[in-house]
N, C-alpha and C positions, 0 to 999 in steps of 0.2 A: 504494500500500500504506500502511496506517495506521502511524503512528509508535508505537513501544512507549512505555508510560507509565513515568515515573520516580517511584517511591514513596518516595524518600529522605526527603522531608519528614515523612512520617507513619509510616514503618516503625519498629517497635520492635526495638531491639537488632540493627540491620543489620550482620551480620558476614560475609556471603558465604562461609559454611563450605563447603569442598570436598566434604564428605560430603553436605551438603544439595544441592549442585550435581549430584553424581552421582545422587542419588535423583530429582531433577527430570528428569535425562536418561532414567532408567529409566521414570519416569512418562510422559514424552513418547513414548517408544518403545511402551510398553504402550497408550497412547491411540491411536497410529497403527495398531497391530495391531487394536485393538478397532474402530476406524473402518473398516478394510479388511474385517474380518469382517462388520461390519454391512452394508457395501455388497454383499458377496458374498451374504449372507443375503437381502437385499432382492431380489436377482435370482432367487431360487429359487421354485419353485412353492408349497411349503408356507408360506413367508412371505407370498406374495401371497394365498394362501387365508386366512391369519390376518387380514391387513389387510382383505380383503373381508368376513370375518365381523365384524370390529370396526365396519366401515362399516354393515353390516346392523343390528347392535345399535343403533348411534346412530340410524339411520333409524326402526327400530321404536320406540325410546324416544320420538322426536318424534311418531310416530303415536299412541302411548299418551297422551302429554300432550294432544294434540288431542282424543282420545276422552274423556279426563277432562273437558275443558271442555264437550264436547258431551253426554256421557252421564252425567256425575257420577263420583264416586270409586268404587273397588272395593276390597274387603277380604275375604280368606279367611284368618282367623287360624290355623285348623288347618293349612292348607297353607303358611302363611307367604308368601302372595302378596298384594302391595299395589300399588295404583295410586291414589294419594291426592293430592289437592290439600289441603295442610295450611295452616291459617291461623296465622301467627306475627305477633305484635305487638311493636313496640319503640316506646318513647316518647323523643322528643327534646324535652327540657324547654326552654322559652323563659323567660328571666329575667323578661320583662315579665308573662308569665302567672303565674309563681310569685308575683311581687309582688302581682298582682291577686287570686289565689285562695287562696294559702297564708297562714297567720298570719304577721305580720311577724317574729316570733321565728324561725320556721322559714326564712323567706326570707333573713334575714341569715345564717343558718347554712349554707345550701346554695348561695347565689350567691357566686361567688368572683371576685376581681379578677385580671386577667392582663395580660401584656405581649405586644404584637404583635411576635413575634420577627422576622418578615419585614421589618416596617417598620424595626425597629432595625438589622437587617443592611443595609438599603438606606441608612440614615443613615450607617453606617460606610463603605459604598462611596462615598457622596457626599462624605465628608470632614467631615460635620457633627459626628461624634464619633470619637475614635480607637479602634482595636481594643483597646487596653489599657483605656480607659474602659468600653468595652462589656463586656469580660471582668469588670470589677469590678462590673458591674450584675447579675451572675448567679452561679449555682453551676455549676461545671464538673464534669461527670461524664464519665468516660472509658468507652468501650466498645471492643471489639476485634473485628475481622473477619479471617478468614484468606483470603488470596488465593493460590490455587494454580492457575496456568495456564501453558501452554507453547505 
């Protein structure tokens, strides 16, 4: 069995409130009931019929994609029915091509210098630079995530 994770080092305001502990117990019980209900539901005929229908939809969707490739796109605007292969373009600009084709004033404006974060992290792990020195080399931005699991 996997060991439970200790979030002490990154938790904000870790107080272990009894009220929150009770709410987590309720959450766990509700999750167990929902899981049991899901299992019971999966064993019923209507649920199996729904899953079969969803499988059929996925199969027909793949057949439609193949037909689009073979027969071309289809559109009935009035009925709102579409089977279309749509072209979408995105450009990944290459600095060397911008230098070659754009005016130098534009190139210097759009090409930015950056630090390889993974390489700097590797240097910290290798002991070439201290974690404190690495922190001084950048701006620290905090973000938060909520972890609720039982």
